[in-house]
N, C-alpha and C positions, 0 to 999 in steps of 0.2 A: 826570959827564956825564949819569945818569939818576937820576931820584929815587929812593929807597927806597920799595917797594912797602909800601902801609899792610898792617897785619895783619889787620884787617876793612874790607868794602866789600862793596857789592852788586855783580850782574855788571853792571849799567849802568855803575857806576862804575868797575869794575876796565877794562872795554872804554873808556872814556873816557881813564882814566890810560893804559892801553897805547897807546892812538892818540898821545896826548901824546908819549909817550916817542919817536916815530919821526917826529914834525912839526918843523920848524924852530921856534924861539919866535916866537910872534905871529901864523903861519898857520893856516889852518882846513882841515878837510878839506871838502872839496866833489867834486859829481859823482857820475853813477850808480855808477862803480866803488868809489868810498867807500861809498856806502848799500848797495851788492849785499854788501859784503866784512861790513860791520856785522852785515846781515841774515843772512848765513850763520854768522855767530859766536854770533847770538842764538839762532838756531834749534839749533846745537851746543851752546848751554848748555843750552836746554828738553829736549835729549835725553839729557842725563847722568843714568845712573842713581844713585839716592843711596845713599851708603855702607850697608853691612850694619850694624845696631846689635847687636853680639855682646852687650853686657851694658847694657840698657836704663838710662837714669838713675835715681839711687835716687829714690822718693817724696819729695815735699816733706813737710816736717812739716805738722802740722794746722793750726796757728796762722800759716802763713806770710801775709804780707800781699799783696793783691793785685797790686800793682807787682812784688815779686820772683816771684809766680806766673807773673805774664807774662812775665817776662824769661826764666825757665826755659823755657817754650813757646817763645818767640819763638828762642831758641840750638837747641832741637831742632830746631823747622822748617825754620831756615836751614841746619843740617847735613842735613839731609835733603833741601835744594833746594826748598823752598817759596817764594814770593815772599810776603812778610809785610807786611801794612799794618796801621798803628795810628795813630790821630791823636793827637799830642801835646797840639793845642790843639782841642777839640771845640766851640769856642764857635759856630762857622759852620756846624755839622751840624746835621741834624734829631734832636731829642731821640729817643735809643732805639738809636742807630746802635752795633751790636755794638762790643766793644773790638776784636777781632782779626779781620783778614778775610785767609783764608790759599787759596794758588790753586795748584795743581800740575795732577794730572790731574781734579781737579774745584774746586771754591770751596766754601769753608767760611767760615761766619759764627759765630764765637764770643764769648758774654758770660761773662766771666770772674767769678768770685765767691769771696770767703773763706767757710770754712766756715759761717760765721753771715751772711753778707751775704745781704741782701733784693734780690730781684729787683724792680724797680718796673714800675707797670701799662705806662707807655708802653714799657719795655723787652719786656713781655710782647708786647704789640700790635704792636711791629715784628717781633718774631720771628714771629708769626702770621702777619703780611704775608709775611714770607720763604718761609715754610714754603709758604702757599698759591701762591707764586711758583715751588715747586718748587727753592727752596734748602735745602740741609743747614744749620740752624742748631740751636745747642745752647747749653745752660747748663753751664759745666764750673768745677767746684769741685776742691781738690786732692786729694778722696778719689777723683776721676774720672781719675788720673794713668793707670793701666792703659790705660783708652779712648784718652787722648791719645798715650801713647807708641806703641799699636798703629794708630791712625789715622795719625800723621805717618811712621811706617816702613813702613808696608805701600804697595805699589808696585800700582797699578791699570792694567791694560791694556798 
């Protein structure tokens, strides 16, 4: 009768899946009542307290590549109910846009590098603009794992 719940999905994907389970095939949710219910669910999801991290994830190895490092950060961020943005195809973006944009109580702009990775001039200029605009921009490497865990697990407000 209902499809199995996928093991990994975003809040929006979950809400769409849940709504599809209640609707007859081919019908669409319409009207103010439906949008009010969706808004209430999204508000409830936004208010979820993140789980406690009793044992923080082990720090990555120093020789980890950037993609694997990013995967570790994204997994922890999603576990802690952060909204995570990463563009898999950056060809249409302005040069220098950070690797990750994270949002929960605040907005974080994170440029990820390996221990030996170099930060380009354009990336530094983009970061400087973000800082002038009052944003939190950082360059993070595997050695910054303690800061990453503390930032993603700490609840503000």
